[in-house]
N, C-alpha and C positions, 0 to 999 in steps of 0.2 A: 208307360208311365203316364199318370193322370195329371193333366194340368187343370187350370181353373175351369175352362170351357171345353177343352179337347183333350183326347187321349192320343199319345204318340208311341210308335213302336221304334226301338233302337235295334237295328239289326246288325249284329257283329259276326263277321265271318270273312274268310279269304283275305285277311289283313286289312279289311275296310270297316268303317262304321257308316251306316246309312240310317237316316231318320225319315220315318214315314208317318204323316199325319193320318190317323184312323178316323177321326170324326168326333161328333158331339159326345161328351162324357155321359150326359144324362140318357141319351138314346142308347148308348152301349150298356149302360148299368140296367136299364129297363129290359133290354134283350137278354142279358145275362140272368137277371132275376127270373124272367119268364121261362127260360130253358131250365133253370135250376128247379123251379116249381113243377115243371112237367116230368123231369126225370125222377123226381121224388114221389110222383103220384102213381101208385100201383095199378090204377084203373085207366091211365091215359092210353090213347091209341098210338102205336109206333109212328104212324104217319104224322101225328101232331108233334111228336118229339123231333122228327126229321125236319118238319117245317120250322119249328122253333129254333133248331140248330143252325138251319140255313140262314135265318135272319140274322143271327149273331155272326155266323161265319162271313157274311157279306160285309160286316163291319170291321171285324178284327183279323180275319185270316185271308180272305181273297185279295186284299191289297198287298199281301206279302207273298203271294204264290210264286212270283219270279225269283224269290230269294231262297226257295226251298230246293236247294241244289245239293245238300249234304244228307247222307242217309240217317243222320241223328240230329234232332232238333231240341235244343234246350230252351225251354220257356220259362221266364221269370215274369209272372203276371203281377198286376197291381189291382188294388181296390176289388171291385165286384168280380173280376175275372178269376179271382182265387177260387171261386165256386164252380168253375167250368171245367168239364171233362173235355179237354182240347182234342183228345184222340178220337171223339165221336163227331167232330165237326166235318161236314162235307166240303169237298174242295171246289165244288161249283154248283150252279142251281139245277143241274141236270139230275132227274130223279134217280138215275142209276150212277151218280157220281161216286168216285172213291172217297172214303173217309180219310182224314189225315193219317191215321194209324196205318192205312194200307199203302201210303206213300213213303212215310218216314217213321222213325222211332221217336215219338214225342216224349220228352221227359220234362216234368215241371219241378222247379226249384222254388222254395218258399221265398228266398231273396238271393241276390247276387253274392251275398257274403258267404254262401254255401259253397260257391265255386272254388274258393281258395282256402276253405276251412280244412285243417289237417284232420286226418282220420285218428282212430283211438290209438294207433301205434302197434296193435297187435296184427297178426296174420290169422285169417280165418282157417279153420281146419279144412283142407281140401276134400271135396266130395263127401261132405258131412251134412247131414239134414236131420233136424229135430222138429217134430211135429206134435202139436197139442190139439185135442179135440174131445168132444162130448164130456165136458166136466159134469159133475153131479152137484146140483145147487141145493135142492130142498133137503131139509133135515130128515124127513121120513126116508127118502131114497138113500141118503147117505148112511143112515144107521142100518139099513137093510143090506147095503152093498159094501160099504167101506169099514164099518166099525169091526175091529178085530174081536172084541169082547163087550159083554154088556157093561154099561157105565154111562158117564155123562154123554149128553147129546153133543151135537157139533159145537165147536168152541164159540164162546160168546165174544163179540167184538168190543174193543175199548170205545169209549164214548166218542172220540173224534172221528171214528170211522163207522159208527154204528148205523148211521142212515144208509150208507152205501153198502155195508154188509147186509142190511135188511133187504135192500134191493137185490142183491145177489141171491139170497135165500129164497126169494119169491119167483125165481125164474123157472120156465119150463125146460126140460131136457131138450137137447138138439141132436137127436140120433143120427141125423144125416151128416153131421160133422165127424162122427166116427167113420162113416163110409168114406167121407171125403179124404180124411187123414190116412186111412188104410189103402185107399186106391192110389194116392200119391206115393205112399211108401212102395207099393208093389211096382209102380211105374219107374221109380228111382232105382229099385233093385235091378230092374231089367236093363235100364240104361247104363248103370254103373254097378256091376256085381260086386266090386271090392269096396264100394262106398260105405260109410258109417251112417246107418239110418236108425234113428231112435224115435219111437212113438210113445206118447204119453197120453193116454186116453182114460176116461172114467176116473176112478179114484187116484190115478197117478197124475192127473192134470192139475197139479197143485201150484201155489204161489212160489214155494221154495224151489220146486222143479223148474219152474220158468226162470226164476232168478239164477239158478245154477246153469241153465242152458244158455242164457244170455252171457254169463261170465265166461263160458267156454267158446263163445263166438263160433258157432257153426257157420258153415258157408251159407246155408239157407235156414231161416227160422220161420215156421208156419204156425200161426195160431188161430184155430177155429172155434169161436165161442160167442157168448153174448158180449156186446160192447155198449158202453154208455159214454156219451160225449156231452159235456156241459159247455156250451159255447160262452156262457157268462162267467163261470168259475171253472176254467180249464183244469185246475189241479184235482177237481172231483171226477174228472173222466177216468174210466176204468175199464179193464177186461175181467170178466167173471171167471173164476176158477173153482176147483173142488176144495172144500175144507180139509184141513189136515188133523189127524188124530193127535190128541196131546198138546196142541198148540193154542192154549187159551188166550184170547185177546188178539190173535193173529187173523184178520179178516181174510176171506178167500177172494180177494180181488188184487189185481195188479194195476196200480193207479198211475197217473201221469207223473207223479213224484217218484214212484219206483223206477219208472223208465229213466227219468232224468238222473237218478242215483246209480245208474250202471254205466259200463263202458263195453262196446262191442265193435267187432270189425267185420260183421257179416256182409256178404255180397248182397243178399236179399232178405228182407223181413216182409212177411206177408200177414196182414191183419184181416182175416176173414171173419169180420164181425160188423155190425151195424154202424154205418155213418163214421167210420174211423178216419176219413179224411177231413171231417169237420173239426171245428174248434172255435177259438176266439180270433178274429181278424185283428192283427196288430199292424199299424201303418208302417210300411216299409220292411216288415219281417214276415209277412204271410199269416197263415192260419196256425195258431198254437194249439195243437191237439196231439193225439197219440202218434200220428204219422210223422209230424215234424219232430216230436220229441225223440223218436228213434233215429231220425237223420242227425239230430244234434249230438247224439251220443255215439255216433260213429258208423251207422249203417250206410252202405253205399247206395242202397235204394230201398224203397218201401212201396209195396203194392197195398192200397187201402180202398175202402168202398165209399162211393158218394151217397149211397142210399140205404134204406133199411133192408 
């Protein structure tokens, strides 16, 4: 928790509450911002990322090492620490030091209110996996691969979503996401031969298909596509999907509002898209974006990306 001049860690475990003063708020914020800038730079040297992570870890992690006695660590960050990938922080100054993720299972909660929040009330389908990948965005590609017969081009979006629909129509294909989805499906089939595995790739990776998948609450939902996150207007954040034939005015995007309009009880939602852990920082409530939206609607956990 951030105070006026200092940040404090409240360590709860083993029936006890301990308060640890971490240090100057401004210094911690500067270290967090420096690490965030480096992990988002595709040309930065890994050693520079490691050094930057060590600077921050010295301030916010190393004072708590003696309390890391449980295999699972739930972190509720505050302020600038919402942008930090805690799993990647080293446990000491040693160049060969373990990272936090190698010692414990770190879990980040947007706010403490999520700890007592009831789930959606449904039970996820056991051993069920639904995967989306390689949507078709551009009109020319869609007409060539998805149109069943000559006719109107891809559906036009209504005015309120026209700008976002235009963004989706201009995106390049992501053929590696098809490989990603099919590889995961093959692995899942080997691990659980009797599992229910559904892949939605290309023309089948549509908004209605994703909405249906969410409503069925698969145990694991995996979406690999382009993502757009608006930190100033979170409601405009979206995942890009394939247009659907015959659905005029229905944009090929799954927005933050679409997510908040659903209920699910999945054990894991994977958002394999750019910057899906980003969003608007709300005091006391964390970062409002696609990842938190799925948590709010009942997902037990969300795996999202810090970078492009």
